[in-house]
BALOBA-1460 file (C-alpha; in Angstrom, 3 decimals):
// residues 122
<rec num="1" residu="m" x="71.369" y="115.273" z="91.068"/>
<rec num="2" residu="e" x="75.154" y="115.056" z="91.403"/>
<rec num="3" residu="r" x="77.044" y="112.959" z="88.841"/>
<rec num="4" residu="m" x="79.017" y="110.019" z="90.166"/>
<rec num="5" residu="p" x="82.787" y="110.595" z="89.814"/>
<rec num="6" residu="i" x="84.508" y="108.280" z="87.325"/>
<rec num="7" residu="d" x="86.540" y="106.695" z="90.137"/>
<rec num="8" residu="m" x="83.337" y="105.564" z="91.812"/>
<rec num="9" residu="k" x="81.983" y="104.227" z="88.518"/>
<rec num="10" residu="v" x="85.129" y="102.110" z="88.258"/>
<rec num="11" residu="l" x="84.604" y="100.915" z="91.834"/>
<rec num="12" residu="m" x="80.985" y="100.011" z="91.064"/>
<rec num="13" residu="n" x="82.173" y="97.995" z="88.050"/>
<rec num="14" residu="h" x="84.697" y="96.145" z="90.243"/>
<rec num="15" residu="i" x="81.932" y="95.342" z="92.739"/>
<rec num="16" residu="y" x="79.730" y="94.100" z="89.893"/>
<rec num="17" residu="e" x="82.537" y="91.844" z="88.594"/>
<rec num="18" residu="y" x="83.140" y="90.474" z="92.088"/>
<rec num="19" residu="k" x="79.451" y="89.764" z="92.662"/>
<rec num="20" residu="k" x="79.235" y="87.972" z="89.281"/>
<rec num="21" residu="g" x="82.276" y="85.818" z="90.083"/>
<rec num="22" residu="v" x="84.528" y="87.338" z="87.421"/>
<rec num="23" residu="r" x="87.105" y="88.258" z="90.085"/>
<rec num="24" residu="q" x="87.861" y="86.783" z="93.497"/>
<rec num="25" residu="m" x="89.772" y="89.809" z="94.771"/>
<rec num="26" residu="i" x="90.168" y="93.424" z="93.727"/>
<rec num="27" residu="l" x="92.727" y="96.105" z="94.522"/>
<rec num="28" residu="f" x="91.358" y="99.592" z="93.944"/>
<rec num="29" residu="t" x="93.458" y="102.687" z="94.642"/>
<rec num="30" residu="m" x="91.319" y="105.721" z="95.375"/>
<rec num="31" residu="n" x="91.388" y="109.218" z="96.743"/>
<rec num="32" residu="k" x="90.753" y="109.353" z="100.492"/>
<rec num="33" residu="r" x="87.710" y="111.547" z="99.924"/>
<rec num="34" residu="f" x="85.836" y="108.488" z="98.564"/>
<rec num="35" residu="e" x="86.566" y="106.276" z="101.586"/>
<rec num="36" residu="q" x="83.154" y="106.657" z="103.226"/>
<rec num="37" residu="f" x="81.220" y="106.047" z="100.009"/>
<rec num="38" residu="a" x="83.313" y="102.985" z="99.114"/>
<rec num="39" residu="t" x="83.264" y="101.349" z="102.530"/>
<rec num="40" residu="e" x="79.534" y="101.964" z="103.026"/>
<rec num="41" residu="r" x="78.839" y="100.399" z="99.619"/>
<rec num="42" residu="l" x="80.919" y="97.318" z="100.462"/>
<rec num="43" residu="q" x="79.389" y="96.985" z="103.941"/>
<rec num="44" residu="h" x="75.875" y="97.300" z="102.492"/>
<rec num="45" residu="q" x="76.638" y="94.395" z="100.132"/>
<rec num="46" residu="n" x="78.397" y="92.346" z="102.840"/>
<rec num="47" residu="i" x="81.689" y="92.356" z="100.958"/>
<rec num="48" residu="p" x="84.768" y="92.055" z="103.177"/>
<rec num="49" residu="y" x="87.515" y="94.603" z="102.605"/>
<rec num="50" residu="i" x="90.834" y="95.971" z="103.849"/>
<rec num="51" residu="l" x="91.955" y="99.600" z="103.637"/>
<rec num="52" residu="q" x="95.643" y="100.515" z="103.595"/>
<rec num="53" residu="p" x="97.344" y="103.884" z="103.100"/>
<rec num="54" residu="a" x="98.830" y="104.248" z="99.632"/>
<rec num="55" residu="g" x="100.009" y="107.827" z="99.350"/>
<rec num="56" residu="k" x="99.454" y="111.236" z="100.859"/>
<rec num="57" residu="n" x="95.868" y="111.441" z="99.596"/>
<rec num="58" residu="t" x="95.188" y="107.882" z="98.472"/>
<rec num="59" residu="l" x="94.140" y="104.534" z="99.890"/>
<rec num="60" residu="n" x="94.427" y="100.985" z="98.630"/>
<rec num="61" residu="l" x="91.110" y="99.219" z="98.990"/>
<rec num="62" residu="y" x="91.271" y="95.435" z="98.764"/>
<rec num="63" residu="f" x="88.002" y="93.553" z="98.666"/>
<rec num="64" residu="g" x="86.826" y="90.079" z="97.852"/>
<rec num="65" residu="r" x="86.932" y="86.586" z="99.301"/>
<rec num="66" residu="r" x="87.843" y="86.366" z="102.990"/>
<rec num="67" residu="e" x="90.606" y="83.808" z="102.436"/>
<rec num="68" residu="c" x="92.252" y="86.127" z="99.911"/>
<rec num="69" residu="l" x="92.047" y="89.063" z="102.304"/>
<rec num="70" residu="e" x="93.574" y="87.004" z="105.103"/>
<rec num="71" residu="a" x="96.557" y="86.307" z="102.835"/>
<rec num="72" residu="i" x="96.767" y="90.035" z="101.992"/>
<rec num="73" residu="r" x="96.983" y="90.845" z="105.709"/>
<rec num="74" residu="l" x="100.036" y="88.578" z="105.942"/>
<rec num="75" residu="i" x="101.725" y="89.547" z="102.661"/>
<rec num="76" residu="v" x="101.105" y="93.283" z="102.253"/>
<rec num="77" residu="t" x="102.533" y="94.713" z="105.462"/>
<rec num="78" residu="r" x="104.252" y="97.743" z="103.897"/>
<rec num="79" residu="p" x="103.851" y="99.977" z="100.825"/>
<rec num="80" residu="l" x="103.456" y="98.056" z="97.565"/>
<rec num="81" residu="n" x="106.681" y="99.482" z="96.114"/>
<rec num="82" residu="e" x="108.560" y="97.891" z="99.020"/>
<rec num="83" residu="l" x="107.268" y="94.348" z="98.487"/>
<rec num="84" residu="t" x="109.834" y="91.677" z="97.729"/>
<rec num="85" residu="p" x="109.729" y="90.181" z="94.219"/>
<rec num="86" residu="e" x="108.104" y="87.100" z="95.744"/>
<rec num="87" residu="e" x="105.407" y="89.090" z="97.552"/>
<rec num="88" residu="d" x="104.773" y="91.175" z="94.436"/>
<rec num="89" residu="f" x="104.391" y="87.997" z="92.365"/>
<rec num="90" residu="i" x="101.925" y="86.451" z="94.808"/>
<rec num="91" residu="l" x="99.871" y="89.642" z="94.966"/>
<rec num="92" residu="g" x="99.699" y="89.920" z="91.173"/>
<rec num="93" residu="a" x="98.682" y="86.284" z="90.844"/>
<rec num="94" residu="m" x="95.993" y="86.730" z="93.519"/>
<rec num="95" residu="l" x="94.632" y="89.751" z="91.651"/>
<rec num="96" residu="g" x="94.340" y="87.679" z="88.478"/>
<rec num="97" residu="y" x="97.004" y="89.479" z="86.497"/>
<rec num="98" residu="d" x="98.417" y="87.711" z="83.440"/>
<rec num="99" residu="i" x="100.585" y="84.975" z="84.921"/>
<rec num="100" residu="c" x="103.212" y="85.106" z="82.152"/>
<rec num="101" residu="a" x="103.564" y="88.865" z="82.646"/>
<rec num="102" residu="q" x="103.891" y="88.237" z="86.388"/>
<rec num="103" residu="c" x="106.649" y="85.688" z="85.729"/>
<rec num="104" residu="e" x="108.530" y="88.193" z="83.553"/>
<rec num="105" residu="r" x="108.084" y="90.919" z="86.185"/>
<rec num="106" residu="f" x="109.354" y="88.558" z="88.888"/>
<rec num="107" residu="c" x="112.463" y="87.632" z="86.901"/>
<rec num="108" residu="e" x="113.131" y="91.282" z="86.044"/>
<rec num="109" residu="r" x="112.874" y="92.273" z="89.705"/>
<rec num="110" residu="k" x="115.237" y="89.446" z="90.629"/>
<rec num="111" residu="g" x="117.641" y="90.657" z="87.920"/>
<rec num="112" residu="k" x="117.569" y="87.290" z="86.168"/>
<rec num="113" residu="c" x="115.235" y="87.785" z="83.238"/>
<rec num="114" residu="n" x="115.914" y="85.883" z="79.999"/>
<rec num="115" residu="c" x="112.603" y="86.590" z="78.288"/>
<rec num="116" residu="r" x="112.483" y="87.760" z="74.669"/>
<rec num="117" residu="h" x="111.279" y="91.227" z="75.688"/>
<rec num="118" residu="c" x="114.252" y="91.769" z="78.038"/>
<rec num="119" residu="e" x="116.776" y="90.274" z="75.612"/>
<rec num="120" residu="q" x="115.599" y="92.666" z="72.866"/>
<rec num="121" residu="a" x="116.012" y="95.643" z="75.187"/>
<rec num="122" residu="q" x="119.664" y="94.828" z="75.875"/>
């Protein structure tokens, strides 16, 4: 019996958290070689998803609530590193990232950060 790669164990944990209501939406970056396994697992559990290229050998797999994915289709129309500060902020908030950290990140990306962390670095 072949052992499940750690990446797929992480994916299975994300699916578990989604099914239990811990998360409404997940972004999982994975190697392209796991695409079939991941998409079949999501389809089998009737979980909507979106796949987008991430790098040469990687994919971004978004899955979760349909309304969240519809917003992703409108917001994430290019590589993540090319998102505007506003788009990046919305995505982070949708993924459930710490909202204060997202606010700091947004201000840093806008070049207008006055948080304690940034002031100490100057």
